[in-house]
N, C-alpha and C positions, 0 to 999 in steps of 0.2 A: 490721514497722516498719523503715524505712531506717536502717541504722547510719551514723553520720556520721564523716567524716574529721576527726579530733580532734587539736588541738594543745593540750596541757595545760601551762599556764604556772604554776609554783609561785613565789609571791613570797617570796623568801628573807627579806627584812627584816621582812615582815609575817606570815610563816608562814601564808599563806593561798593558795588556789588560784584561778586563773582559767582558763577554757577557751575556746579559739577553735574553732569548728566549721566544717568544710568538708563540704558535702553535694553529691554529684554529681547529685542530683536524682532525682525519681521520674517526671517527665514532661518537664521541660526540663533537660537534662543540662548541668552547668556545674561549673567548678572554683573558683568564687568563694566566699569566706567568707560564711557566712549569719548567724552570731550569735556572741556571746561575745568579741568583740574588745575588750580593755581600752581605756578612755578614753585617747586620745592615741596609740594604737598603730595600725598598719596591717598587714593580712595580705593578701598578694597572691594572685592566682589560681594554682592548680596548672597548670603548663604542661609542654610537652615541648620538647626542644631537640635540635639536630643530627640531624634525621630528615627523611625525605622526606614525612612526614605532618605538615604545619605547622599544620593546623587540623582541626576536626570530630573531635577525639580523645576526646570524652565520649560514651558509648554505653551501651545496656542489653543489648548482645549478649554472650553467654557470661558471664552474671552469676555472682557469687561464691557464690550459694547452690545452684549446680549443679556437678557434678563435684568436690565438695569432697574434699580429701585430709586435711591435718593441721590444718585450721582448728579453733581452740579458743575463744579469747576475744579480741575479741568474735566472736560468731557471724557467719558470712558474711552480708552484708547483701543481696546481690542488687541489683536495680535498676541504677543507673548504675555505671560504672567508668571509669577513664582508660586509654587504650590507645595503642600506638605501633607503627610498623614499625621495629624496631631494626636499625641498620646492622650489617653483618658487621664483626668486628674482635676482636682480642685485647686485652689490657689496656693499650692506649695511649689515655689519657684524651681526647686531642684528637680522636680518631676516633669515640668512642662516643656513642650516643644516651642521653638521660637524661630523667627526670622532675624537675621543679624546683618549689620553693616558697620564697617570700621572706617573712620576718617582720621588721618594723621596730619597735623599741621607741620610747617617747617620750624626750624630753630627760631626762638624769640617770639613765636606766635602760639596762640591757643584758640580753642573753639568753644563758643557758647551757643548752645542750641535753644531756640525759642519756640519752634513750632514743628509739628509733624502732621502731615496730611497724607492719607492713603485711601485706596479703594479696597474693600473687603468682600469676599464671598464665602460665607461659612455654610457648609452643607450639613445641617443638623441631622438629617436622616441617615447620614453616614458617620455620625458621632462628632461632627465639627464643633468648634468652641462657641460658647455663648458670651464669653467675656474676653476682653483684650487687656493685657497689662504691658506697660512699657517701662523699661528700666535702663540704666546705663552703667558703664564700667567705672564712672567717676567715684561712686561709693560702693563698688564691687557688687552691683545689682541688689542693693539692700532696700532701696526706697522706690515706691511707685512714682513715676512721672505722670502716668495716666492709668486708670483702672475703671472700666465701664463695660456695660453690656453691648453686644452687637447683634445685628440681624443674622439669624441662623436658618433662614428659610430659602437658601440658595439664590438670593437676589444680591446683585452687586450694590453695595452702599458705600457712601463716602464718609470719612470721619476726619476731624481736624482737632488736634490737641495743642493747647498752649502749654509749653513746658519751660523749665528754667534749669539748665544744667551746664556747668562750665568746666571744661577740662583743664588740666594742669599745663604748664609751659612745656612746649615741644613734646606733648604726650598724646597718643591716640585716644580718641573717644569711640567707644563701641556702644551702639544702640541695639537693644533686643526688644522685639515685639512678640510677646508670649501669647500662646493659645491656652486659655483657662476655661475650666468648667466644661470640658469636652467629655463625651462618653467613649470616644475612641473607636478606631477601626484599624484592622491590620491588612485590609484588602484594597482600600480605595482612598484616593485623595479626599480630604474633607475640609481644607481651608486654602484659599488663594488670596494673594494681595496683588495690587497693580497700582501704577501711577503714584508711587511714594514720593513725597516732597518733604525734604528736611530743610528748614530755614535756620540758619545759624548766624550769630554775630561773631566775626573773627576777632579774636583778642590780640591784634597786633599791638604789642606793648608800647605804651607811650614813651618808655625809656628803655634803651638797650644798654644794659650795664656791662662794662668790660671787666672791671675789677673793683674790689672793695677790700682794703687792707688796714691794719692797725699796728702801731708801734709804740711801745712804752718808752717814755722819755722823762727820766727822773720821777717826779711825782705826778705825771700827767700821761695821757695817751693821745697820740695824734692819729686821726683817721683820714684816709685818702681814698677817693674813688674816681673812676673815669666812666664816661658814657660815650658810645659811638653815635647815637642819635637820640633826639628828644622830640616828643609831640605833645603840645598842650601841657607841658610840665610846669606846675606852679612852684613846688618846692620839695625838699627832702626833710623829713623829720628824722632826727637821730635818737635812737632809743637804746637804753642800757639795762642790763640785768646782772644780778650777782649769782643767779642760779640757772640761767639759761632758759627759764620758763616764763617768768613774769617780767615784762619790760616796761620801763617808764621813759617818757620823753625827756631828753636833757638839752635839746636845742634844735634849731632849724637852719637850713641853708637854702637860699633861693635857687630855683632851677633856671634853665636857659629858655624856657618857653618852647620854641620850635627851633630845632637845629639838626643839621646832618653832618656836623663837624665834631671832631673829638673835643670833649669838655672834661676839665679836671676840677676836682673839688677837694676841700680839706676842712676838718673840724678838730678843734682841740678840746679834749675833756680834761679840765684842770682839777676835777674832783673825783678822779678815778679811785676805786677802792683798792686796797692792798690785796694782792692775790689775783684771781681770775675775774676778768670783766667780760661780759658778752655784749656785743653791739649788733644792731640791725638797722637797715635803712628802710624807711617807709616813704615811698615816692607818691606824691599827691598831685592829681590832675587839677586843672583849672576848675573843673566841675565838681570836685570833691572826691571823685573815685580815687582809689589808691592801690598800690601794689607793695607788698612787703618782701624784701629780698632776704636770702638766707643769712643767718647770723654768723659772725666771726667771734673768736675769743682772743683776748690779749691779757697776758699775765704781767702784773706790775710788782715790783719790789720797792716799796717806798724807802727813800733815804732816811726819813725820820717820821716820827708820829706827827699827826696833824689833828687840829680840833677846831670846831666852830661853835658859836652860840646862836641858837635859833632866835629869830625875831619874836619878841614877846611883848605882851601888854600886861600879862598877869604879874603880880608883885609878891607871890607866895613861893615861887620856885623859879630856878633858872635851868633851862635844858641845854645840855652840852652834848655835842656829837664828836666822838673821837675816832679817828682812823689810825689804828695802832700798827706799828711795824711788827711787833711781837707781843705776846701776852705778858702781863706783869701787873704788880700792884702799883697804884698811883694815888695821888692826892690832888684834889681840885679845890682852889681857894677863890673867893670872890672879894674884891676890894672896891671901895669908893675912891674918888679922885683925891681924897685927903689921905689915902694910904691906910684907912681903917679897914681891917678884915671884918666882913659882915657875915660870911658863911664859909664853911669848909666841909669836905667829905672825903673819906677814903674809898677808893674804888678798885675793883679787880677787873682789869681790861683783858679782852680777848684780842687775838690778832685780827685786824680788819675793823669792821663796823661795830661801834659801841654808842649807845644813847643813854645818857645819865641825867636824872633830874635831881638838882641840888635844892633842898628846902632853904628858904630864907625868910627872915622876919619881914614884915611890911616895910618897904623902902620907897623913897621918893623917885619920881621920874628923873632920868638923867643918864650920864655916862658912867660906866663901871668897867672894871678890868677883871678878867678871868685868868687864873694861872694854873697850868697843868704841870705836875711833876711826875715823870714816869721814865723808867729805864735810863736814869742819869741825864734825862733831858728836862729842861725847864722852858715851857712855852707860855706866852702871854697873848691875850686877845682882848681888845676893847669892844664893848657892845653897849647898846642903848636900851633902856627900858622906858617906854612911853607912859 
């Protein structure tokens, strides 16, 4: 019975397996997928690339059930296989011939490939490869998933590679198996593979996010998001950035765990910066795995400047954080509860975030008052020094 070229896709969220079969055929030889493609997925033909043999590369010549070397499981299938005339070349990827297969998940899913097993027959006497390199489209074929020598004495041998490559959401993953260190031939086939098995963990996302929006509201930003379904969802971390590059966690909201119903969520950022704020959601599974969704931006225009005093135990300075509506000169004063001024400083504030250290003489633990005068505003804040 013909062994089939198998792509085994394990659904992570559902803990179930799906299998895509490629059969090179018993009478009509082809690289097309024949069965097992999950609903909404596509599985492209196995093809060859960067070789002088652009077509007619499926054949029943030199079948894998003959001249077997180290074939174990699955047993060599015989019948059809896929073949090429590999270019001569050392390990310079742009010059090498390759076999290629493309798998495209449906929307809200992604593919994580964990193992590649295949039979190989390299004909060294015709210039066949002595090394195999496997790469993927995930990093534009920049990094080796596997790189090792193969039998090149015309015997079918089996190889199994443990790999770790994860595709992006709703994005095709292309695998290429390159023929390296071949001396080349322009007249005869010199490399064949058969019984290719690709094992993948399906990235069915734990959370299907419908929307994520933000709206400025006076001196705050309200964030809202909706999910269509959730699987093992522990919580959402809300992260904020003022430059769109470096994000910090500002809060968390519990998830629904498991749900196939519409869920709505909200979070209020009462400490939004004046100007552009960037927000992103980090969805965290019960097992600690996480997915970060695309960031959004919200522009705020604060009605008035705000400031806060950082919690301190030191008694030689007081640190003040000012979120200014607009730039301007200001003055900060520190008083004790008796109304005695114990420190003051003139400051030049920029629009948005400011952090100012006010030197003070050694003072006792207790409650104090900070006063900010800027742009015709006078703001006060009580704080404690331990």
